[in-house]
N, C-alpha and C positions, 0 to 999 in steps of 0.2 A: 284571261287575266283578272287580276283581282280590282274590285268597285271601290267607290269610294264611299258607296250607300249604307246607310245606317244597319248594323251584320244583326242577327238574330241574335236571341241570348244563348252564352254558351254554357254547358250542365255544369251543375253544380259538382264538385270534389273535396275529401277532408283534406288534401295535402294542395303545396302549393302546386301549380303549372309551372313557373316561373320563378327563377331564382334570380334579383336584381343586384347585382354588385355593383358598388361604391367605391373607386378609391378616394379617400381623402386627405391632405393637406393643405394645411395653412389655405381654405377655402370659406371661410365664415362670412363673409364677404354675401355670397349666392347658395350657403348650401341651406339654409331653411327654405328657398324658393324651388330650390332641388327636389327638396325630400318635400315637400307641399303637394308637388307637381304629380308625386307616384304614389303617395298615400292617398289622396284623392279622387282618383280613377276609382271607374262604376265598378269595374272587373276587381276583385279582393284575394284571388286566390296565390297572393304571390307571397313571398319573404325577402327583406330587404339585407344584406349582407353588407354592413359599412366596415373597410377597411383603414385604421387610421394610422396614417406615417407620421408620428410624431408630431402632427402640428402643433405650431408654439401661439396659435393664435385661439383664438374660441370655438374653434371648431369641432371640437370635443365637448364642451360645455352645451353647445346645441344641441348636436345625436343626445346626447343623454337627457336632454328635458324632452325632447320631442320623442326618445324612446321613452319614455313615460308613462307616455299615452297611447304611443305606439308598439303592440307585441309582436306586430310582423319586424319589426326592425329589430337586428340582431349585431352590434358594436364591440368590433375588437380592432382593440389600439395596439399598436406595433411598434418598432424603433423607425427608424427613418429609410423606407426600404424603397420606394421609386412604385409609380402607378402599374409597371408589368408584375413585379413580384406579388403583389397585393392584390389584381387581377387573377395569380396564381391560386393565392391564397384563398380567395372570397371562392372559386369555381370550386374548392376543395372541400369546402365549407357547406354547399349549396346540399340544397336537397331537393330542389326542382326538376321536373324534368326537363327543363328549356334552361338556359342562362344568359342574361342580358347586359351587358357591360354599359354603365351607364358613367360619365364624367359629374362631376359634384357642381362643379360650376355650368351645366348647362341644364336643359329643363327638359320634362317627356309631353307630348300632347296629348289635352283632355279627353279620356276615352280610348287612346290608344291602344292600351293594353287591351281593352275586348275587339278592335279590329284584329291585334296581333293574337287573340288566344282563338280568335275562330279561326282562324289561315292552319295555327297548330296541331288540333282537334281536326280541321277535314283533311289534311294531309301529309301530318307529321314529318318537315324537310329535316333534314341533317342541317342547312343551314338556312333562316331566312332571312332577306333583306328588307331595310323597312327606307323608307324614304326621310327628308330633312331639311330644314329652313336653317340658312346662317342668321345669326342674330348680331348687328353687327355695334361699336361700343355707343354708336349716335340712335340708339333706339331701331335702326331698320331693319325688316328683313327682308330675307332674298331668299332664292329658291335655292337648294344646293346642286353644287357644280357639277353634277351628274344626276341631275333632275330629268331632263328629256329621253334617258336611259329608261327610266323607273318604265315609261309607260308605252315601250316596244309591248307587242304581242306576242306573250312568250306561252307554254302548255304553264301548267299549275306547279308542275316539279318538272325539274331537267338536269343535265350534269353538265359540266362545262365542256367537255369535248362536243356536246351541240349545241350550246351556246357561250363561245368561246371571249365574246365581247362582254362579259360581266366582267371580265376581269377590270372593265374600266370603270364600274364601280367606285367608290369609294371605299379604300382599305383598312378603313379607320376601326377598332374596337367595338363601338356604339352604337353601328346602326347594322347591327345583323344579331337576328337573337339562334342562339343555337344549342341541338340537343345535347346536354349532359354528358352524357357517354357518350358522343362523337365526340366531343370536345379532349376529351379525354385522350384522343387516339391521335393528335395532330401536337406539334411543337409547342410547347409553354410560350407565352408571352416573354419578351427579354428582360432581362435585369437593367438593361442598361434603357435611358431615353433621351433625346424622345425618338420616336421612329420606332418602338417596341415592338409595335403590332403585327411589323409588314410578314415575317415569313408566317406567324402564326394565322392573319388573316388570308393568305395564298394559298396555304396549306392545305386551310379547309375548301376551299374551292377546289385545290387538285384533289384532292379526297372521298370528298361527298359523292355518295349515289342520288340524293335527293336535295336540289336546292330550291328557293322560289324566292320569289317577287312580290312583294306587298305595295300595291301600287301607290300610297297614302302615308302622309305627314306623320311622322307620329314623334318627331325626334326635333327640339331645336339646341343649336351646337355656335357659342359664343365664341366669336372671332376676335382677334387680337386683344382680348383679356389682358391686362397686364397683372406678371409671376404667372403667368401660363407656361405649364413645361415645353412647348414649341415654341415663346416666345423668350423666355427668359434664360439666364445663362450664357455661357461662351460661345460664340459664332459656332469653332470647330466642334461642339457637339453635333452639326449637322452631317458632318462625314459618317456617322454612325448608321445614315440611309443607305449605305453600300455595300454592307458588309451580308444585310437579310438580302438583298436583291441577288446578289454575285453568290449564292450558298443557293440559292433557289433555283437561277441559273444554272449553274455548272449539275444541282440535283437532276434536272429534266432532260440535263445533255449524257448521261449517263442512265437515264431511265429506260427501264423498257417496256415493250407493250405486252408482260405474260403475267400483271398484276390484275389484268382486266379493267385497268385504268390507263388506257394509251396516253401518253402524251403528243397529241396531233401536231402538225405544224403550224395548224392556224394557234396553237395555245402558245407554242414556242413564240412564235411572231406577236402574240397579243401581249405577252408577257414581260419579253423584251420593249417592246414599245411604251406598254405600262412606263420599268422602267427609269427608261429616258427620260419621259415625262413627267415621269415624278422626279426627279434629279432637277430637270429643267425650273419647275415649277418650284421646288426650292432657292433655287439660284436666282429667281426674275422675283420670288418673294420681297416686298416692302418697297420704298421708296416711294417713286410718283405715283401719279394714276389715281383712282378710287380709294386706295389704300395706302394713302398717305398718316396715317395714324398709326400705322405699323410699323417697327422699323426693319429694316433687309436682317432677314435670317443667315444669311451670308457676309460678315461684316469685308471691309474692302481687303484687306492683308489677305486675307482667305479666299475670296473670290477664281484667282488666277488657279490654283492648285484645285480647289474644287472642279472646277471646270476641266482644266486636264485630266481629270479623274472621270468624269462623265464621258470625254473624249476614249479614256482606256477602254473602260466599259464597253462601249459601242462598239469599238474595232474586233473587240473579245468575243462578246455576243452575238453579234448583227447574226441572222438568220441565211443562211444562204438563202441567192437571189431575195433578200427582204426588198420592198417596194417603200419607202418614203410615204408620210400621209400629205397629203394634198393642204396646198397653201399655205399661210405663213405658219406654223405648225410643220410643216416638212423642210421652209426654207431652214428655221431652228434647228432640225436636227443634222441636215447638210452641215450648217456650220459648227455644230459640237461633232460629229463626223471628220470635218476637215482640220479641227480645231484651231478657228479660226475665233479664236476670242476676243479680239479687236471688232472685230465686224459685228461680233452678236454682241457685244454691248451697245455699239451704236444703234442697235435694234430695237436695242428696251424701251428707251422711250416712248417711239413707236408702237410696240407692243402692248404698254399698259393704257396707251389711249385704245388699242382696239379692244382690250380687255375690258376697257370701261364702257364703252358706246354697249359692247354685248348683253352688258349689263344693265345698262339704261334702258336698251329697248327691251328687255324682259319688263319690266319693270318691277312694282315692289306689294310684295304680298301680306295683306292682312294678317294680326298676329291671330295664330289656331287655341292659345293660352295665353289669358290675362296677367301680366306680371302684376304684382302687387305695387302697389305706391311706394 
């Protein structure tokens, strides 16, 4: 397992090891801090590719101003294409051995590229998972939702069949560094957002010969930002979450074992459970509890229809002999299975209190990268 001790120096090179791809759209308030957190790293063998989707604020001016003094930054203006297509274009332009997708409103932690580069040079994984912290509007930092999983004792490299629990890690685009040639072998990011990264992320897991986990906080994810892709726009956009999971679940049902990457019963169960759990987290998000600053992702008028879709996928894809998880999560799964919308809704305030209590007991970690005043 990886260590958080100071790594040894990474060998010098004349070409970029990592291409950092940043989609930008109307993020002027955060963009300079994001870029500064990358350009001030001790590890320098990177290129930074910014794909701007026709920003209407000062984002392009900020990119151009920083680009004057930063030769590693390449700026590519585009029409309004969305984050999925912007990542695809950035990956096509990349020349590094590895690609790291960073969101323009987030931050990377000081010196994290040195840790990432050391692991890459040592084992050359197809996909390297990194740990992260969540930054809330009140300035508090909390461990990522799957922080406890990152510390598991595992080999430096493994396959999904060997460690199927990895499916429970966050499947965002920004918490993994991907070998560029391998990235080309999996489906591209969807052009529709949000949830445009689900199919790509899980395909990376299922196709990889070498997965690796870096148990070191490298990323700061900004939660509940006003105007973010996740929390802005019409509520029914979140019905997008069903299509990639349904495609993946259909795919593993049809997939044979003659390609050397058998889909085991454990993988089927883990992916099914992750899909239902992800649906439920989107349904539950916002409202009461510690996340009062966030509005509901699923508006009142769409909630019964969204719940019914969860129920349909539960019945359609539950593996034979599936055992629900224990505790409160198992209760939620049972209610989804029975299409018990009213009972599930009645439990929601209790669930919010439970989530808040868990976060409170974890405590608040000190920032690993100091924001500018």
